[in-house]
C-alpha positions in Angstrom: 72.3 144.8 46.0 74.2 145.9 49.1 71.3 144.8 51.4 71.2 141.4 49.7 74.9 140.9 50.2 74.8 142.0 53.8 72.0 139.7 54.6 73.5 136.7 52.7 77.1 137.1 54.0 76.6 138.5 57.5 79.7 137.9 59.6 78.8 136.5 63.1 80.4 138.2 66.0 82.5 136.4 68.6 79.4 136.3 70.9 77.8 134.0 68.3 80.7 131.6 68.6 81.4 130.0 72.0 85.0 129.2 71.0 85.8 132.9 70.4 86.0 135.6 67.8 87.0 134.9 64.2 90.5 135.5 63.0 90.4 135.5 59.2 92.7 137.2 56.8 96.3 137.2 56.1 98.4 136.5 59.2 100.6 139.6 58.6 98.3 142.0 56.7 94.7 142.4 57.8 92.0 142.3 55.1 91.2 145.8 53.9 89.1 145.0 50.9 85.8 145.2 52.8 84.5 142.1 51.1 82.3 139.8 53.3 83.7 136.6 54.6 82.0 133.2 53.9 80.4 131.2 56.6 81.4 127.7 55.5 84.2 126.0 57.5 87.7 125.7 56.0 88.8 122.5 54.4 91.5 120.5 56.2 95.0 120.7 54.8 95.4 118.3 51.8 99.0 117.5 52.5 102.2 119.0 53.8 103.5 119.7 50.3 100.4 121.5 48.9 100.7 124.8 50.7 102.2 126.6 47.7 99.2 125.8 45.4 96.4 126.7 47.8 94.3 129.9 47.5 95.4 132.8 49.5 93.2 134.8 51.9 93.4 137.8 49.4 91.2 135.8 47.0 88.6 135.4 49.7 88.2 139.1 50.0 88.0 139.8 46.3 85.0 142.0 45.4 82.1 140.3 43.7 81.6 141.1 40.0 78.2 142.5 38.8 77.5 139.5 36.6 78.1 137.0 39.5 75.2 138.0 41.7 73.5 134.7 41.4 76.7 132.7 41.9 77.1 130.3 44.8 78.8 131.7 48.0 82.5 131.7 47.9 84.3 128.8 49.6 86.8 129.4 52.4 90.3 128.5 51.3 91.9 125.4 52.8 94.8 127.4 54.3 95.4 131.0 55.4 99.2 130.7 54.7 101.0 132.9 52.2 104.2 131.0 51.4 104.9 133.3 48.4 105.9 136.0 50.8 108.6 133.8 52.4 112.2 135.2 52.7 115.3 134.7 54.7 113.5 135.9 57.8 110.1 134.5 57.0 109.4 130.8 56.6 106.1 129.1 56.1 105.8 125.4 57.0 102.9 123.2 55.8 100.4 121.9 58.2 101.2 118.6 59.9 99.0 115.6 59.1 97.0 114.2 62.0 98.7 111.5 63.9 97.7 108.7 66.2 96.8 109.9 69.7 99.6 109.2 72.0 99.8 108.6 75.7 99.9 111.9 77.6 102.8 110.6 79.7 105.0 110.1 76.6 107.2 112.8 75.3 105.5 114.9 72.5 108.7 115.8 70.7 111.4 113.5 69.4 114.5 115.5 70.3 115.9 116.9 73.5 115.5 120.5 72.2 112.0 119.9 71.1 111.1 118.5 74.5 112.8 121.5 76.1 110.4 123.7 74.2 107.4 121.6 75.4 108.7 121.8 78.9 108.8 125.6 78.8 105.2 125.6 77.6 104.0 123.1 80.2 105.9 124.6 83.1 104.6 128.1 82.3 101.0 127.1 81.8 98.3 127.9 84.4 95.8 125.3 83.4 96.6 121.6 82.7 93.3 120.9 81.1 93.9 123.5 78.4 97.2 121.9 77.7 95.5 118.5 77.3 93.0 119.9 74.8 95.7 121.8 72.9 97.7 118.6 72.6 94.6 116.9 71.3 94.1 119.7 68.7 97.7 119.2 67.6 97.4 115.5 67.3 94.2 115.9 65.3 95.9 118.3 62.8 93.8 121.3 63.7 96.8 123.6 63.3 97.1 125.2 59.8 100.4 126.1 58.1 102.8 127.8 60.5 104.7 131.0 59.7 107.9 131.7 61.6 109.5 135.1 61.8 112.0 136.6 64.3 110.3 136.6 67.6 107.0 135.1 66.4 105.2 131.9 65.5 101.9 132.4 63.7 99.2 130.0 62.5 95.4 129.6 62.3 93.9 126.9 64.6 90.5 125.3 64.1 88.5 124.8 67.2 85.0 123.5 67.6 83.5 126.2 65.4 83.8 126.7 61.6 86.0 129.7 61.7 89.7 129.3 62.7 91.4 131.5 65.3 94.5 133.5 64.7 97.2 132.4 67.1 100.6 134.0 67.7 103.4 133.0 70.1 106.1 135.5 70.7 109.7 134.9 72.0 112.4 137.4 72.7 115.1 137.7 70.0 118.8 137.8 70.8 120.8 141.0 70.7 124.0 141.4 68.7 126.2 140.6 71.7 124.5 137.3 72.2 124.8 136.4 68.5 128.6 137.2 68.6 129.0 134.8 71.6 127.0 132.1 69.9 128.9 132.4 66.6 132.3 132.3 68.4 131.3 129.1 70.3 130.0 127.4 67.1 133.1 128.3 65.1 135.4 127.1 67.9 134.4 123.5 67.3 133.9 122.2 63.7 131.6 119.5 65.1 129.1 122.2 66.1 128.8 123.4 62.4 128.6 119.8 61.2 125.8 119.1 63.7 123.8 122.1 62.6 124.1 121.1 58.9 122.8 117.7 60.0 119.8 119.4 61.6 121.1 118.6 65.1 121.5 121.0 68.1 124.4 119.9 70.4 123.7 120.5 74.1 127.1 122.2 74.5 126.1 124.7 71.8 122.7 125.4 73.3 124.4 126.0 76.7 127.2 128.3 75.6 126.2 131.2 77.8 123.5 132.3 75.3 119.9 131.4 76.1 118.6 129.7 73.0 115.8 127.5 74.4 112.9 129.3 76.2 112.3 128.8 79.9 109.0 128.8 81.8 107.2 132.1 81.1 109.3 133.0 78.1 106.6 132.1 75.6 104.0 134.8 75.2 100.8 133.5 73.4 98.1 135.6 71.8 94.8 134.2 70.4 91.8 135.8 68.8 89.5 133.6 70.9 87.8 135.1 74.0 89.5 132.6 76.3 91.8 134.4 78.8 93.7 131.2 79.8 97.5 131.3 79.7 97.7 129.7 77.2 94.4 128.9 75.7 94.0 125.5 74.0 94.6 127.0 70.5 97.9 128.6 71.6 98.9 125.3 73.3 98.2 123.4 70.0 100.4 125.8 68.1 103.2 125.4 70.7 103.0 121.7 70.5 103.2 121.7 66.7 106.1 124.2 66.9 108.0 121.5 68.9 107.6 119.2 65.9 109.1 121.9 63.7 112.1 122.2 66.0 112.5 118.4 65.9 112.9 118.6 62.1 115.0 121.7 61.9 116.8 123.5 64.8 117.3 126.5 62.5 113.6 127.3 63.2 114.7 128.0 66.8 117.5 130.2 65.6 115.1 132.1 63.3 112.8 132.6 66.2 115.7 134.2 68.0 116.4 136.6 65.2 118.7 135.1 62.5 118.0 133.2 59.4 119.7 130.0 58.3 121.6 131.4 55.4 122.8 134.4 57.4 124.1 132.1 60.2 125.9 129.7 57.8 127.5 132.5 56.0 128.7 134.1 59.2 130.1 130.8 60.4 131.8 130.2 57.1 133.5 133.6 57.3 134.7 133.0 60.8 136.1 129.6 60.0 137.9 131.0 57.0 139.3 133.9 59.0 140.6 131.5 61.8 142.2 129.2 59.2 143.9 132.2 57.6 145.2 133.4 61.0 146.5 130.0 61.8 148.4 129.8 58.4 149.9 133.2 59.0 151.1 132.2 62.5 153.0 129.3 60.9 153.1 125.7 62.0 151.4 124.8 65.2 153.5 124.8 68.2 154.8 121.5 69.4 153.1 120.0 72.4 155.1 120.1 75.7 156.9 117.0 76.6 160.2 115.2 77.3 162.6 113.2 75.2 162.3 109.4 75.4 165.9 109.1 76.5 165.3 111.6 79.3 162.1 109.8 80.4 163.9 106.4 80.5 167.0 107.6 82.2 167.5 106.5 85.8 166.6 109.1 88.4 167.4 109.3 92.0 164.4 110.5 94.0 165.0 112.5 97.1 164.5 110.7 100.4 161.0 111.2 101.9 160.8 113.5 104.8 161.0 112.1 108.3 157.6 111.5 109.9 156.5 113.8 112.7 157.1 112.5 116.2 154.1 110.8 117.8 152.4 112.6 120.6 153.3 111.3 124.0 149.7 110.2 124.8 146.3 110.2 123.0 144.9 113.1 125.0 141.4 113.3 126.4 138.3 113.7 124.3 136.1 116.7 124.7 133.1 116.6 127.0 129.9 115.6 125.2 126.7 117.3 126.5 123.6 115.3 127.2 120.7 116.0 124.9 117.1 114.7 125.3 116.7 111.7 123.0 120.4 111.8 122.0 123.2 109.3 122.6 124.5 108.6 126.0 127.4 111.1 126.7 129.2 108.6 128.8 129.1 106.0 125.9 130.3 108.7 123.5 133.2 109.6 125.8 134.2 106.0 126.2 134.1 105.3 122.5 136.1 108.4 121.7 138.7 107.6 124.4 139.1 104.0 123.1 139.4 105.2 119.4 142.1 107.7 120.4 144.0 105.0 122.4 143.9 102.6 119.4 145.0 105.4 117.0 147.9 106.3 119.3 149.0 102.6 119.5 148.8 102.2 115.8 150.8 105.4 115.2 153.6 104.5 117.6 153.8 100.7 117.1 152.3 100.2 113.7 150.0 97.6 115.2 146.4 97.7 116.3 146.1 95.7 119.5 142.4 94.9 119.1 142.2 94.8 115.3 141.7 91.0 115.1 139.0 90.7 117.8 135.5 89.4 117.0 132.4 91.5 117.6 131.8 89.7 120.9 135.4 90.0 122.1 135.3 93.7 121.3 132.1 94.2 123.2 133.6 92.5 126.2 136.7 94.6 125.9 134.7 97.8 125.8 132.6 96.8 128.8 135.7 95.7 130.7 137.3 99.2 130.1 134.5 100.8 132.2 136.3 102.3 135.2 135.3 101.3 138.7 133.6 98.2 140.0 130.1 97.1 140.6 127.0 97.4 138.4 125.9 101.0 138.7 123.1 102.5 136.7 125.4 103.7 134.0 127.2 100.4 133.9 123.9 98.4 133.6 122.8 100.7 130.7 126.1 100.1 129.0 126.0 96.4 129.5 122.4 96.2 128.3 123.3 98.1 125.1 126.4 96.1 124.3 124.7 92.7 125.1 121.8 93.6 122.8 124.2 94.5 120.0 125.8 91.0 120.1 122.8 88.9 121.0 123.8 88.1 124.6 122.4 88.8 128.0 123.8 91.3 130.4 124.7 88.4 132.8 126.7 86.7 130.1 128.5 90.0 129.4 129.2 90.6 133.1 130.8 87.1 133.5 132.8 87.6 130.3 134.0 91.0 131.6 135.3 89.3 134.8 137.2 86.7 132.7 138.6 89.5 130.4 139.8 91.4 133.5 141.4 88.2 134.7 143.4 87.4 131.6 142.3 89.4 128.5 141.4 87.4 125.4 143.0 84.3 126.8 141.0 84.6 130.0 137.8 84.9 127.9 138.8 81.8 125.9 139.3 79.8 129.2 135.8 80.8 130.3 134.1 79.8 127.1 136.2 77.1 125.4 136.9 73.8 127.3 139.7 71.8 125.8 141.7 68.6 126.3 145.3 69.4 127.5 148.1 67.0 126.8 149.6 64.9 129.6 152.2 66.7 131.6 151.5 69.9 133.6 147.8 69.1 134.0 148.6 65.7 135.5 151.3 67.1 137.8 148.8 69.7 139.2 146.9 67.2 141.4 149.9 66.0 143.4 150.9 69.6 143.9 147.5 70.4 145.3 147.6 67.3 147.6 151.0 68.4 148.8 149.5 71.7 149.8 147.1 69.9 152.1 144.2 70.3 149.6 141.7 67.6 148.9 141.8 65.6 145.6 140.4 67.8 142.9 138.1 66.1 140.3 139.5 66.4 136.7 137.3 67.1 133.6 139.0 68.1 130.4 141.1 71.2 131.4 139.2 71.7 134.7 140.1 70.7 138.2 137.2 71.1 140.7 137.2 71.1 144.5 135.2 68.1 145.8 132.9 70.5 147.7 132.2 72.3 144.4 133.0 75.8 145.3 136.5 76.3 143.9 137.8 75.3 140.4 141.1 75.6 138.5 141.2 75.9 134.7 144.3 75.4 132.6 144.6 77.9 129.7 146.3 77.3 126.4 148.9 79.9 127.6 150.0 77.5 130.4 148.5 79.5 133.2 146.0 78.3 135.8 142.8 80.4 136.2 140.8 80.2 139.4 137.0 80.2 139.5 134.5 80.2 142.4 130.9 79.2 142.7 128.3 78.7 145.4 128.5 75.1 146.7 126.1 72.9 144.8 125.7 75.4 141.9 127.4 75.2 138.6 127.8 79.0 138.4 131.5 79.6 138.0 132.9 83.1 138.1 136.6 84.0 137.5 138.5 85.0 140.6 142.1 86.0 141.5 145.1 86.2 139.2 146.3 83.5 136.8 149.5 81.7 137.8 151.9 79.0 136.5 151.5 77.2 139.9 148.0 75.8 140.5 148.4 76.4 144.3 149.5 80.0 143.6 146.4 80.6 141.5 144.3 79.7 144.6 146.0 82.2 146.8 143.5 84.5 148.4 140.5 82.3 147.9 140.5 80.9 151.4 140.7 77.3 150.2 143.1 75.8 152.8 140.9 76.8 155.7 137.9 75.1 154.1 139.8 71.9 153.4 
């Protein structure tokens, strides 16, 4: 009889099964009856509500009776779960039904805390391929009923071979000090308790100084298969299904950390009642600080503001900027810093920015005209090229504009670039004045009076001043010269015109 049973019900070793060794028996108590195990594959879970009526693993190992020798081999039960052993600190959840395969890029869980559990699994995994297969196992419903106890999640997972594997995932439980802090935080805000009763986990409660959710490396998987991956695909499947448990009930996470739902709710109820009693003993709540309406509306005399500090006598000199390969021009930096300090000083002392209303072109001309010295040196040419490129002009245009700016500021630049038609009066009286100074008759055009030889020109500005220009004879290339004057003859002083007449 014994030889017949041994040959008929021989248990294969894990070397016979490429997916790993078998893990039959009760998840908590190993089978000690010595009865042989059947070789037929387990049936898939019938439904999430039928766990309580399924056969237990103890029935599989029951010894055969003498009159049942010719009976058919025993069938493997549909589940290894033992829900009849559940208690406050042990909960068994029925297997999830298979669901449609989802995109790998979409979130597996439906809540933020469920996805935080998945994130801890995926960030602590060493092989992405095992995670993908484990997620496929979870979607296919290969994970049997799940048993949750403090610090442990346990289930049997079906792989590619008939016999399922015993999988356990461990998580550190909280100590008494952590639980005290958690309970104090939850009791401080009634909304926290209401959220927990509604199966919600507020982020403020999960981040109260107590580590509720696991981080990368906090999940410690164990599996009866020979795969040494961390985690193997069976452990990954269990972790993914555990995330779905957390979605439905955050108290599963609290049980994993060491406390049952009833124990926690009772503790929170006691703390809330104790705080309410203390508040009643202390009397009515203290009034909020404030002022009487009549006092708030009464006229008040504010003290005078303090006098401003005296302005510095001058804007000071900027620091010396060292030259660096590939860096900005130190001379340009020095000039910009000096100009900014001068403008700030003028604004501080007068309340007016002298160049605040200039256009970009006018400001570029002003900066170039502030270059000390005369002549186009190498540094000046570099400055002119940079400023001209910034405003879309040529260096020659900028040089001519600088000469006009130095001659008369913004008005001198306008005389250079904007011809206009002056009214009768001073413009018409200028020609007789020039003739009286033994000068030839100048040719008029708009606000210009040009020497007949074409080498001297006078331009009337809108400010009433005459601006002198010179050009090579026969060339229309006029450059500002001299100093503006109310008298057209005085504006030509120093240009040598009488000798050439």
